[in-house]
Steps between C-alpha positions, in 0.01 A plus 500: 500500500632837427505721800760766444385860551526559125244227435271633769203573275512160333524331838199689631298435186563131468575367846289701735196387688408166365596594155560686190338832441355492154639157419151358459410776261821453306433130459144562393603757244761266358300179497135589468218322674445125494240257624729200463694342786878529529704317239537128535803359674787381281462137404644231727874487474529843335730630770740208470633282778735569789656833590746510209456589135662261256335599173633701204621855543223739591468867593271613783372855547476577873327823604473658843486836677814471711634845417639577845767341716337161451574500126870414524423204725259355244741574214773304677271198531399524134865517394584202721214299353611578145854393583386170650245433224673557165192389304290782646551873463282703735480865398384718790295809419436733794230768490339724755210305646244745358637445150534126558132441578387732223718340231498128581149408373538652154862388472404141582208510256734612221768244586750771594460479877645287777494122509550504876453792737462607862168649607356620830258274682203729439552496123482123448122464482466794263762371260364147525150622415642691203683185387835679516646231726445124513452247783816365662362201687719272292812694596408496867428126495801408290739699717332363814412850617235463768330717759711342775806682363328838473324744726137385458374854441723554197458148363121521505496852357667371183185314394207618291198286410669196655808530282845622596624801304790612716809335645579718805852641519474728804286693745581864575319635808496834673747529783550724801824699500641692795792738551687332785705807586194721541322227695793469741510877549133488596567222751317233296678167534261272311332535161123536549291197414149621585282810504584608854871463441487680165305798633720522810810499276360788294444700821850427633667577168323833476569590864823361639634414155446845355368369166240751385317253274587143603253321267403641161161402357497531122195604302598271213748214478518294720190619691255258337735208566507595869120528490480150348707367789305683770150416380583129522649551845176659614301205366393636163598449137527694176269270301281202580644153438351481150633839399143600413445778754705768674510461878755768588231746617454299819559605859846345460571725203390810688708403803804448280477848351431658836818341636707622205372856513541540877874551452437789263247653737743476793787649300707182514483492120517796262193573291481431126788252489551413135586177325798327667591817693507295818778288348704810419448621856616165636821524299554849635420389859208741523265224604575200718245237398351418162312229313623399156569197288771242561669621181600823678759311706760547229418871475549552875828308485641757257455793742816578694445546871143365498471258793182310420329171571207312347216336690161345434207732436368571852163365607299819534166320492378171645710264291815507281449581130717660233475601136723316255530421131680225311680444171391188314647334194251468215515350150317681222278362227767612253732225626241227436567524128844341549535186718870568540425838652258338743761245606769767531263720705454217744875458541551875545226535762637201689851645494410846633256360756778278630732801525257719691748547783693726263179679411428554870809718521330756276250562779247217476371208706528175302168328438653157557509377859803283428697816422360696795592215735863497390779632719607726215164674490476530876832684488328774294385706796235727350351242266479232768331740746239615249446141385347437842198698376400251230211349703360854528523602131195654332444421130195593291245249371605337173255669267568676168528876502530544873830686473332780306244561773754624754600847382163662435342359816660436838840641407325825412297487821811454713660797325198723555476415868868548574492836322205600717262537207243244622402312812597129502150348481378733226810449288495122536125473430534700181799294390323172580209589270743569219691180571182291490416650161848426364497146637162436336630634168803272525281197563317574179817579308686187608210259530586138421 
């Protein structure tokens, strides 16, 4: 995932909330409506046997959106695969995620797109319904990839209409980052783990610690990701289990926004904090605690003199819960035209999945339990700490188009409330009505 400051807009557009702002619309515009089910699975044996490719020379187009610090890690694995598999040449094409999701459907339809790609978890159902990607049950079975070796939440989220469309590579959750030096100055010896501890730390940091604004609440990114975490902690959800109705305008949703805005009202956070400004402030040691993605670990590590530590997202509500997303390997319908490409795709996916410890170093939690249980992974301090959150991860229902519902609905509501433009209940109610309308339109658009 690309998470450098320069790719900030693309990150916000295509990662945030549960999904991709406008990705549903882009897919619809590219592919048109259809009343037919997703494309049939490749025929038995299409993906070959074993985890090696032994056929004639073949070229694979591999597309992804790893434009940040994660890109070089993936490129190294691609280069290593090519070196070890002389009959396969994988050409990696990296785009901003916004461009990736807009271009892939038409590129695949014309035969000029990727054969294999990485997509976010919330994009699988949409691309499956549009017949951009094909089922991978045969790959999973042939490579003996089973739920037991994956976090159940990410394994199950890769299915749509009882078929598997994604092979999970990672999970990337929100984390809790603290400035240890500022905490020590304020007399705080332990990182807060609950609401009482968090609020007490804010008070101590502002008083004894002398930090004017200890915790910055953004009006945009990553505010709606924090909201997604909090609403689940308070016993609510963004959508119902079927993804047919918005449920974020519940008491839990209101309580979540009231908790976020209290820090602005008390002066512990500045007003009108813009996109990622809290991350800039953390680098500059102008705030002491912040929530952001696991991928930021490598950004913090670059800052000289920044004494920081990562911890699990604190339990502000009644139970642990945290927003996360996931990259999944997919194979496109373009590749089904060449059985050698299908077989080579299988070998490539198996190779990178097996090397996910290296991928973890880019700021990810490996999807495979066998990798997470290794001594090598446990030695990765930040990743291993944030991996403890996997039982608490919140993913959206696996329904087509759901990623495109986020931006114009609850993300907008969160923004309006934090900016003081609307009261929480009114903003969430208005957004829920719009979300229900969009969800209904998607059901019609993507009906089987």
